[in-house]
N, C-alpha and C positions, 0 to 999 in steps of 0.2 A: 723531086729532082735531086740531080746530082752537079756536084759544083767543082769545077778543076781545081786543084790545092796546090801550092809552089811544097814540096819535098820540106821537113824541116830538117836539113843536112847538119844542121850546128848542134840538133838536140834531138837525135834518131828515137830515143825514147817517147817523145811528145805525141801523141795521137789526136786527129780532126776527129770532132763528133759530130755528128748527123742531127743530133735531135732537135734541132731548132729550123734547119735547113726550112728556106721559105715560107717561115713564119707570118714574116711581115712584110709578104708582096701584097697581099688587097690594099686599094685604094680606100675601104671603110676603115676609119679608125675603129669603129668598136668589133669586127669581123679579127683585125689586126689583135686584139685585144683578149678576145678571146681563144684564137688561135693559139698567142704563146700561153695563156691559161693554161690551156689544155695540154698542151708538151712541158711545161715547166713540173706538174704534178707527175706526169709519167717521169720526167728527169731525174725528178724528188726519188721514188721510187728505183730506177737504176743506182744514183749516188747510195741509197739507204743499202741497198744490196753489197756495197763493197765492203772490205775491212776498215776499221779507222785507219788514219794515218800513226806511221810509228810514234812521232812527237808533236806536238801543237803548245805554243805560248803566246801571249797577249801582252805588250810591254806597255804603259803609257812613258810615252815621250818627252810631251812639251804640251801645257793648254797655252791655248790662242783666240783673243776676241774676235768678234766675229758679226757682222751685222746680223739681228732678226729677222729683217725681213730678207733678207737670202735663205737664212736658215730654213723659216718656216715659210716659204714663198707664198704672198698674198695673203695671209693668214690675217696680219696683223696693219694690215694698209687702214682699215679702220679703228684701230683700236690703239690709244697716246699714252694710254697708263702702263705702259710696259717697260723696261731700258730698253735700247736701242742696241743693245750688245749684248750679246750672250756668250758663252764659254765651251769650246769644243777640245776635246782633248785627241791631240793625235798620237797613234799607237804603231808600233811594229810586231809583228806576227812573223813567230819563228814557227818554222813547220819539216820537219823532215819526213820522206814517204817513202814506201818503195817501187821500184819502174823494172823492167827487164833487164835495166843495166845496171843494177843496184841503187844502193839507197842515193836522194838527192838530198838538199839542204835548200830552200827556199828562203826568202826574205820578203815578207809582202810589206810595203810602205816604209822602206829605210829612208827615214830622213833625216838629210844635213843639215840639223837644226839653222845654227848661224848663217850656211850659206843660202839655204829658204828665204830667211827673213829678207833678202835684197829684193825679193817679189815684190811689185812695184806697189800693188794695192796694200801691204801691210807695211811697208816704207812710206809711202804715205801717209796712212793712219799714224805710225809714230813719231813722223815730224808736225805731224798737227800738236800732238803732245808738246813735244818739245820748242815748237816753234819763238824763232829769235833769240835760241842759247849758242853759245860756242863752245870752243875750248874744253878747261878742264871742266868746267860747269856741265856743257853740254854732256859728255864724258857720264858724267859721275850721274845724272838724272837719267841720261837715257837707260844704263846701269840698273837703278831704281827702277825703271820703270819695268823692264826686261823680268826683274823680279815679281814685282807683284802684278804686271797687267798679265805676263806671258811668261810663269815661272814654268822651269823645265822640270821631268825628273831624271831622265838620264839620257844618254848620249847612244847610239846605237849602238857603238865602240866598245865603251863601259859595259852596255845590257847583254852584248856576246862574251866578253872579256868575262863575266860574272857567271855565264853558263858553260865556259870551259872551252865555246867554239871560238876557234881558229880562222882570219879571215880568210886561208884557203881552199877551208872547208866549206864555204858558200858556193855553191853550184850557178841559183839563180837568183836577181831581185825582179820583183814585179810592182806596179801601182795600177790601180783600179784607174787613174787617169792621170797627166803629168803637170797638173795645177801645182803653183811651188815648189816643185823640187829644179833642182841641181845634181847634178848624175856625176858629174865631174871627178871628185875626190871617191868615188867609189869607182868608177870603171875605166879613168885615167881620161886623160884630155891631150896626151903629147907633149906634155910641161909637166904633168905631175904622174909618178905612178897610182896605176890602180889599186884602192886599198884592200878589193876582192879581187886579185889577183886571178881566180879560175871562175869568174864571176860573168854570166851574161845575161840582159836585158831583157824581157820577156814583154814585148806592147804589140798592140794592135798597130796593122797598117796605116789605119786610118789617123791613129793618135799621133804617131813618129812623125808622119808627112805634115800632119796638121801644126804640129810645135815647131816646124822648119819657117811657116809662111802664115803668121798671125795675123788676125785683124785689130783694129783696136779694142773690140767688145772682150777678146781674150785676153790680147795681149796683158791686161793688169794683173793676172791669176798666173801667168806662168814666170820662172823665175830666170830671169835677163841672161841670154849665155850659159842656161842651165845646159844644155845638151852639147853647147860647141865644142867638136875636137873629138866628142866621143868614138873611139873608133867603131867602124861599120860591122868588123867581125864580131863585135861585143854585144849585137843587137840581133835579136830572134824576134821578124815582124811575123804576124800571125796574121792568116787570112778568115780567121774562125774561131769557133769555141774549140778547145782543146784539154784533153785529160791528160794531164802532167805525168799522175802513174795512179797509185792506189789510192781512192780516196780522198783526191784533190784533184778540180778542175778549172777553169777560164772560161766565161762565160761572156758574150758579146752583150754590153746593157746600155746603148748608145743612147744618148739624149742630154743628160749631163755636158758631156762631148760628145763629138763621133764616135771619137776611138775606146770610148769608157769600156770597161770590162769588170767582171766580176769573179772574188773567188768565193768557192766552192768547197768546202772542206766537212769529211767525214769524219766525226768525233764518236765516243761511243756512246752518247746518250743522243746522237741524231746528227745534223746537218748544221751547218755552220756557215752564215753567206756575210761578205763583206764588201761595201762599195760607200762612195760619199753622194751616191744619187738622192741618201736622204741622210739624216744628220742623229736619228735617233730611231729606238724599235717603234716610237708612235707617228714617228713620219710614215710608216707603213699601217698603221691602225689609231685613224687618230680619234675614229668615234670614242676608241675605251680612253681618250687622253683624260688625267686629270685637269690642264687647263683648260679653262670653260673655250677662251678665244679658240683655240684650237679643234674643239670638240663641236662647238657650234657653227664653226665654218666648214667643218665636213657634215654635219648635219645639213646645213640650210643648200649648199653646191652640191653635195653627194658624190663628193673625189674620195675614194678610198685609199688615197696616199697622198702625201704633202710635198713639194718637192722642194730639193735643194735647189736654189736657183740663182745663184751668184753670175754664172751662165747660162744659159737656157740657149744652147745650140739647136737643140729641137726637142719642143717641152711635150709634145704628145709621144714622142719616142721613151723621152725620158717616164714618164707617168706608165708606160706599158712595161718598161724595164725596170721599174719598182713595184709594180703587181708580181713579175714574173721573178722577181729577188723574191717576195716575201712568200709565194706559192712552192717556190723551191724548198724556201727554209723550213717553212711548217712551224708549229709554235713552240716557244721556247720552253724547256724546261725549267729555267727560272719564273717565266711569269706566262702563262698560257692566253692570257689578254694580247701578247704581241709575239709578233714574230722573230725567230731565231735568228735577228741581224745584228752582231756586232760591228758599229760601224767601223771605220777608218778613221774618222774623225768624229768622234760621240759627242753629242749637246751633254754637257755638264753640270752640274750646278758650282755657284762659285759665290764669296758674298759681294763682292766686288759688281755684279749683277744680280739687284734684287727683283723679284716681281715676277720672275719666270725660272720654273724648275723643272726639271726632267719626271715624268709618272715615274718612269723605269729605266734607270742603268745598268746596263748590261757589265756584269762583271768582270775582270782577268779572270783569262782562264789557262792553265799549265795542266796538260794530260800527256800521259804514255812516258817514255825515256829515251833523253837525246844521246843516240848511239856515234861515238864520237871517232874519226878518221882513225884508220890504221896509223900508228908513227914508224 
């Protein structure tokens, strides 16, 4: 089946992919799942046939508290002896790759940490800790809470500076979805100049349009005004899966949000997939988890993946998308019991939230050599 697509005039080197066209058309969920699984395995071979990207680096930005009941959706509904909060580490990925129009630099999940803290859920969470305080007392305790509960490693600006990458060299930014993201600093909003003057946002059309008209169940997780004033000429709306260049693709993985997409990158040892459909490699192989509650839940219910469930815009589609991600990724070269999925927000051990630790934490990766733009 062929679908009409809008030509990507703002980025002519980006090519639409047809590998998953029509895979989810069946009204039978099992058939949708198996069709997606079959195509994901073929797509994996296609991506493995490509050369690795020229440069890849994952960089931890900040640790964030996150409700356990969301991170491993439904697993801990009947388990009380576990911390209600776990920690996730937000990461920035820097990717440089070849295209027919030359080398391009992509930032995946570049979070404006302080602006993102205005997201309603996290602001309310912090407000509960600081309830009844004001003035200087409030400021001091807020700073302390930030350092202890949500410590950060670095900022996007400092990370790129250390790598010798100037803001002008960034061609594209993208996020698997727009939860918590404030884009105004990066792309400008008519009042402030864009930090990345040449960058464009790559986003699925469903995600962009949804962010303009949120309902209350969604609104808690989007940064207020986070896309207000962003120039339309800075936004590339996608109708489907795309190949950005040699060894790097974005594939639609709806469910967590309707406009969710996942990053697929060809590295020297294999493929790497990233999104927030799950928060850990063990979300994609729960039967191999060392956490008894997670493993038993998978055995009892028969699920093969555990959703990240803070907003389930479509739970069945998210489940199918996670199976698709793990089939594309294949086994990790670090731990073969788990797929090669480095979540953009990954479940991490932290002393403040005892009783639940990841079975396997994907380490940060740097591969290749970044090629600076000609001066």
